[in-house]
N, C-alpha and C positions, 0 to 999 in steps of 0.2 A: 628144791626145780628151779625156782625164780630166782635168788642167787646167783645161781648160775646163770640165768640166761641175760641176769643185768652185769655179772663182771665179764660176759661174753661182747654186750653192748659195749661197753667202754673199752673193752681188748680193741674192737674193731673201729672206736673213735681214735683210740688213739694211737693205733698203726695210719689211718687215714692222718693225722696229724703230724706224722712223722712225715709220711708221704709228701703233704700240703709242704712241710716246712723245707725235706731236700729241692722243692725246684723252685720257692722263693720266700721270702718272709712277708713278701707283702698278699699272696696267694694264702698264708697263715693267716696274719692279720684278720682277711677280709672272710674267708673261712667261720673262725671264730667269731667275728661281728654280726655274718648273717646268721649265723647259730645261736646265737646268744636273741636278738630282734623275733627270730620263729619260734623261739623257747618263750619268750616273753608274751608273743602275740599267742599262742595256742596253751600255756599253761591257764588263763582264767575261764577257756573257754574248757577244757578239760574237767577242773574243778566246779565247773558248774554244771556240767555234764554227768560228772558223779555222785556232785549233790542232788543235781533234778532226778537222777534215778532211785538216788533213797527217797525221793518225797512220792514219788509212781509206785515205787515197791511200797511204800505205807499207805499210800491212799486206795493202792488195788483189792476187790474185794475179793480176798483169796478164795472162796467158793467157787467165784464165778470163774475168775483166771483157771482156778484146778476144772472146771466142770471142761471148758472151750479149751481150753492147751493144756491139760493136765497130762501125768504118763498115761492116761488112761482114755483120750480124745480121740485114739484112732488118726484114720487118713482125712474126717474132716477137721478136726484140730490142726493134722499137719496142712490142709489147705488154707485154714483160716490163718496160719500163722506165712506160711508163704505168701498170700494177698496183706497180711499185713507188713511183713518187709516190702516187699513192692510199692505199697502205698506211703513207704515212711519217707518223707524228705530229709534232707540233709546230709550230711557228713556222719564220719565214725563214732565224733563223741555222741550223737545224738540214736544213730541206729543200734552200737555196744550197750551203750546206759538202756536205752528201752529193754534190749534181749537181758539185761543182767536185771531189769526191774521186774520183767516176766517170769524168771526163776527164781526171783522171790516171792513174787506174787502168785509163786504155786503151778507157773507151767512145768512141761515137763522138757527135758533136753533134747530128745530128737526135736520137740516141735521150735524150741527156740535157735536150733540148728537150722529147720528146713526157713523159719523170719533169717535169718542171719543172714544165707546165701542168698534168698529171692532179696533181701536189700542191697548184697552186693551184687547180682546179677540185672535186676529188674525196675528201680528205680525209677519211677513213673517221670520224676520230675527231668531227670536225664536224659532221658531217651526221648520227650519231647524238645527237651531247650538245645540238648546235642547230638545225639544220634541220627535223629529223623529229618533235619536243618542239614547234617555237614554228610552224613553216607548217603548211597545208596538206598531205597527205600528196599527195593527188594534183598539186600544185603542185612540189614537191621530186621526183616521180618525174618529171615532164616535163622538168624541169630538166635530171636526169641525164639523160634519155634525148637532148635536145637538145644536151647536153653531150660526149657519148660519142665523136663521130670528130673533136672539137678538137685532143686532144693529137696524134693523125695528121695532121691537115691541117697545125701547127706544124709537126713535124718536116717534110713532104713541102713544104711553103712554103721550108724554110730548105735542103733540096736543091736545089729549084728557084733559089733563090737564089744557092748556089753555096755554097762550103766557110766554115761562118761562121769 
């Protein structure tokens, strides 16, 4: 399955390169240059995140992680995971790496789903640095209120669908 996704991404990149080349050679050259620069900038961060996740997973006490975030931790485990996701700063390299480390450390899949969903929806640093200063306060409050059940619903649906 992973190879299919990789192949699909290469096909999409190839089609986009052909479209850029048809428009102009300069557009193709600039696109390749920008993509290469982005790749060079992101690759060290991704590597550090993946390696850091391995260290975190090795250092986490599995019995503690299993007790608080394991498959049998119930609604309290989901709430702890959702709160942890909301409090996690940083981008995908940090958020997903911590999720993977928690899985390796004994966390249940629904709890990690609640964590990553809450991280994507409620990252406090984004809330205070971007949403509240830029958008009307009432809109931010409504968005948060409407989104509050989503980490729990995502975890619940994952449990209904079977063991991920």
